[in-house]
C-alpha atoms as one frame of an Amber mdcrd trajectory, in Angstrom:
protein
 160.225  -1.591 120.467 162.200   1.356 121.091 160.220   4.056 119.838 157.017
   5.099 118.655 157.316   8.794 117.713 159.419  11.763 116.781 158.768  15.365
 117.339 158.933  18.264 115.437 160.309  21.576 117.437 158.273  24.355 118.129
 159.459  27.909 118.903 160.478  27.497 122.476 159.968  30.938 123.808 160.919
  30.496 127.456 164.681  31.903 127.522 165.230  31.093 131.358 168.323  29.054
 132.630 167.312  25.430 132.584 167.852  24.417 136.304 167.234  20.770 135.184
 167.124  18.330 132.864 163.979  18.912 130.302 161.191  16.768 131.086 157.581
  16.659 129.191 154.713  14.789 128.901 153.574  13.005 125.421 149.770  14.021
 125.331 146.947  12.505 126.338 145.522  12.127 130.005 142.797   9.676 130.899
 139.212  11.316 130.620 137.089  11.668 133.852 134.163   9.098 133.776 131.618
  12.240 133.349 133.354  13.169 130.289 133.470   9.686 129.194 129.759   9.215
 129.558 129.005  12.266 128.335 130.717  11.744 125.026 128.741   8.674 125.012
 125.532  10.590 125.412 126.034  12.867 122.744 126.854  10.216 120.470 123.689
   9.201 121.076 121.578  12.725 120.608 120.760  12.278 124.635 122.572  15.826
 125.656 123.074  19.179 123.460 126.100  20.556 122.230 125.804  23.496 124.728
 125.895  20.011 127.841 128.901  18.728 125.577 130.999  21.546 125.730 130.492
  22.413 129.362 131.799  19.033 129.873 134.990  19.164 127.623 135.768  22.423
 129.590 135.420  20.961 133.243 137.937  18.363 131.897 140.122  20.478 130.565
 140.264  22.520 133.505 141.001  20.020 136.073 143.366  18.199 133.688 145.906
  21.652 133.179 145.196  22.243 137.043 146.142  18.712 138.040 149.334  18.897
 135.165 150.353  22.005 137.168 150.275  20.533 140.603 152.606  17.906 139.435
 155.527  20.403 138.880 155.445  19.455 135.157 157.257  22.860 133.305 155.020
  21.547 129.941 151.705  21.030 130.015 149.273  19.493 127.445 145.589  19.418
 127.060 145.645  16.046 127.663 143.846  15.523 124.581 140.641  16.021 126.345
 138.591  16.999 123.584 140.209  14.912 121.155 137.875  12.033 119.792 141.657
  10.011 119.526 144.847  11.281 118.766 144.365   9.529 115.267 141.032  10.715
 114.076 140.759  13.957 115.124 141.291  15.766 111.430 138.365  13.501 110.236
 135.461  15.105 112.383 132.737  16.140 110.819 133.930  14.614 107.166 131.642
  13.246 104.650 134.366  11.527 102.672 134.819   8.379 104.673 133.126   5.674
 105.435 133.808   1.958 107.348 136.314  -0.592 106.998 139.416   0.899 106.849
 142.709  -0.286 108.027 143.053  -2.278 111.533 146.225  -0.731 113.694 147.303
  -3.350 116.240 148.653  -1.541 119.681 151.314  -2.809 122.077 148.961  -3.761
 124.724 146.893  -6.320 122.436 143.820  -4.210 121.347 143.154  -2.983 117.596
 141.531   0.205 116.257 139.836   0.070 112.764 140.106   3.288 110.822 137.383
   4.329 108.533 138.585   4.415 104.756 138.132   7.165 102.107 135.612   6.941
  99.977 135.804  10.217  97.701 138.229  13.355  97.143 139.668  15.547  97.492
 140.649  15.223 100.983 140.955  17.667 103.752 141.045  17.802 107.563 138.087
  18.308 108.945 139.855  19.580 112.069 143.230  21.025 112.861 145.490  20.608
 115.908 145.601  24.321 116.950 141.963  24.575 117.635 142.485  21.964 120.855
 145.719  24.164 121.657 144.104  27.897 121.795 141.146  26.098 123.731 143.756
  25.644 126.208 146.185  28.514 126.171 143.776  30.785 128.576 144.020  27.891
 131.489 147.468  28.371 132.354 150.951  29.984 132.115 152.988  27.288 131.627
 154.293  26.296 128.298 152.003  24.232 126.402 152.932  21.218 123.582 150.391
  20.282 120.961 150.168  16.585 119.190 149.309  16.212 115.675 148.988  13.104
 113.587 151.825  11.503 111.266 150.755  11.724 107.791 151.857   8.183 107.336
 149.219   7.159 109.765 146.615   9.166 107.634 147.795   7.450 104.504 146.371
   4.412 105.725 142.718   6.064 104.935 143.644   5.237 100.973 141.976   2.089
 100.368 143.613  -0.381  98.522 141.153  -0.982  95.824 141.385   2.856  94.914
 139.193   5.739  95.075 137.078   6.642  91.818 138.093   9.759  90.077 140.983
  10.326  92.792 144.142   8.301  92.535 146.739   7.827  95.168 149.725  10.231
  93.940 146.885  13.290  94.089 145.908  11.671  97.437 149.198  11.610  99.087
 149.938  15.152  97.634 147.286  16.590  99.502 147.578  14.818 102.796 150.980
  16.214 102.981 149.736  19.613 102.306 147.287  19.109 104.962 149.672  17.581
 107.632 151.993  20.548 106.954 148.925  23.074 107.531 148.166  20.990 110.522
 151.981  21.635 112.030 152.102  25.042 110.982 148.889  26.172 112.474 150.334
  25.460 115.842 153.073  26.642 115.303 151.918  29.929 114.631 149.555  29.775
 117.462 152.434  29.797 119.803 153.020  25.790 120.625 156.058  25.150 122.697
 156.780  22.325 120.447 154.344  20.187 117.650 154.731  16.824 118.271 153.997
  14.165 115.694 152.747  11.260 116.729 154.407   8.106 115.149 152.866   5.035
 116.208 153.251   2.997 112.983 156.703   2.873 113.906 155.850   0.041 115.620
 154.766  -1.801 112.717 157.436  -0.646 110.645 159.954  -2.364 113.281 158.285
  -5.610 113.173 158.569  -5.230 109.184 162.255  -4.501 109.269 163.420  -5.182
 112.734 167.348  -4.457 111.364 167.340  -1.609 113.475 167.766   0.942 110.600
 164.503   3.071 111.143 166.310   5.265 113.938 169.126   6.334 112.109 166.796
   7.571 109.423 164.468   9.129 111.589 167.400  11.209 113.356 168.213  12.229
 109.592 165.052  14.277 109.621 165.149  18.009 110.728 163.121  17.692 113.727
 165.354  18.698 116.577 163.919  16.692 119.226 162.440  12.982 119.279 160.695
  10.749 122.149 161.765   7.195 122.739 159.465   4.656 124.063 162.665   3.335
 126.608 160.916   2.549 130.008 159.056  -0.701 128.614 161.798  -1.579 126.406
 163.470  -4.741 127.076 166.964  -4.396 125.738 167.553  -0.783 126.955 171.261
  -1.067 126.519 171.027  -2.375 122.975 168.770   0.613 122.099 170.826   3.421
 123.744 174.099   2.146 122.244 172.168   2.987 118.579 170.985   6.252 119.769
 174.826   6.864 120.932 176.255   5.517 117.517 173.436   7.328 115.562 174.019
  10.878 117.575 177.788  10.981 116.762 177.385   9.897 113.055 177.035  13.434
 111.853 173.787  14.167 113.957 173.438  17.848 114.846 174.569  19.057 118.292
 171.257  20.856 119.054 169.160  17.713 118.817 167.718  16.682 121.766 166.469
  12.703 123.110 163.671  12.523 125.385 163.689   9.138 126.954 160.585   7.305
 128.072 161.042   6.619 132.137 157.395   5.575 132.825 155.324   2.799 131.223
 151.763   4.104 130.679 150.156   0.614 130.063 151.484  -0.407 133.111 149.479
   0.013 136.222 152.594   0.037 138.806 153.741   3.849 139.605 157.427   4.275
 139.050 159.278   5.500 142.020 161.386   8.229 141.355 164.484   7.038 142.494
 163.610   4.510 139.289 162.950   7.440 137.171 166.355   8.597 138.204 167.981
   5.390 137.624 167.020   4.869 133.979 168.039   8.736 133.469 171.697   8.090
 134.598 171.593   4.723 132.321 170.754   6.884 129.388 173.436   9.386 130.622
 176.147   7.060 130.016 175.303   6.751 126.243 173.477  10.240 125.854 175.253
  13.727 125.765 173.654  15.498 129.028 173.292  18.437 127.026 171.144  16.202
 124.703 169.131  14.354 127.203 165.865  14.921 128.452 162.932  12.665 129.908
 159.246  12.119 129.366 156.613   8.974 129.110 156.766   6.285 127.051 153.471
   7.278 125.311 150.158   8.955 126.130 147.943   7.386 128.753 144.744   7.640
 127.176 145.205   7.635 123.052 141.553   7.479 122.604 138.784   9.222 124.138
 136.533   5.751 125.221 140.293   4.387 126.948 139.504   3.533 130.318 142.325
   1.202 130.895 144.423   3.542 132.955 142.934   5.405 135.731 143.634   9.489
 136.034 144.861   9.441 139.353 147.616   6.798 138.231 148.423   8.873 135.062
 149.140  12.054 137.319 151.426   9.936 140.061 153.255   8.717 136.939 154.365
  12.481 135.852 154.601  13.693 139.069 157.213  10.930 139.742 159.214  11.601
 136.407 159.206  15.281 137.143 160.659  14.396 140.827 162.992  11.529 139.383
 164.532  14.057 136.231 165.115  16.222 139.269 166.905  13.765 141.974 169.205
  12.435 138.048 169.736  16.415 137.667 171.122  16.417 140.825 173.385  13.085
 140.457 174.226  14.435 136.906 175.651  18.114 138.129 172.947  19.906 135.939
C-alpha cells in the first residue's frame, strides 16, 4: 500500500530560503496516559468539562514543546483534543446512530463508524477550532489535518434515510468539507492535510496502480505517500516518477514516508537518509520532501505506540532529512 492520503496546500507564509529538504509530520501523536484516563473518566461523567479542558491544555502544551525540541520546522497539535482523526465532525450531533461501516486498518484492527439517521447533514465541529487552540503555543508553522469527505460518505446507510436522499447528502457533505478546509486556511494553517486513509481500500479493490495518477491530477499542491512500510519501494517510486513526468505541474511536492508509526523500531537518521536518497533517484529534488508514513495515534484511545518512541522517530526523521540534504547538495 504505497499511499494513504493527499494534501491540499495552505498558504505557506514562510519565505526564508530553504536550507534543506522539506520535512513534515502527518498529524497525530500518542496521548499521554493522564489524558487517555481523563477522556474515559469524562465519558463516564466522573470529571467536569473544566477538568477535561485542563487535561487537554496540558497535553497540547507538552506535545508542542516536545515537537519543537525535535527540530521539526513544521508541527501539529498532535490531535490531542480530537476524539479521532475521522469522527471529530460528528461531535455533538444528534443525527447519527450506531451500526455504520467498519473500516479496516493495516495493523489488523477495525473501527466502526456510526451511521446517519436523519438529515440535513452538517458538521458538529470544524478543524479550525483545533488549529486556533494551538496557535498561541508556538511560533513554528502549524499544519492542520481534516478528514476526507470520501470517508464521511460512509455515514450514509445502505437502506437510505427517510426524506433525505443520498444525492442531497453528498451535496451537503461536500459543502461541509469545503467549509472545513477553508476555515483552516483562513485561520492561517501552513497546510491543510486531507486524510485519505480509505485509499487503502481503493487499492485493494483496484490494485492496478491507476489511483496515483488520478490523485496527482488534483490541484492539491502536495502529496504525502506512505513509503517506509511499502514492500516494493522501487516499483512505487517508478510509478511516481512516471506520473510526475506526465503533465504534472512542476510545483507539485511529493513527501515520501520514511518512518513507520506502526513499528516499534526507531529508524536511525542514516536509514532515513538512505530512503530519501533512494527516492531522489526518481523524484526531482526540488519536488521531494519527507514525512512519517501516517499519524502515530489516530484515535483518542490508541496506546499501540508510545509517546517517547513517536518523538524519537520524528527527531530522527528531521536529522535524516538533514543528512540527505547534505548528500544532495541542498
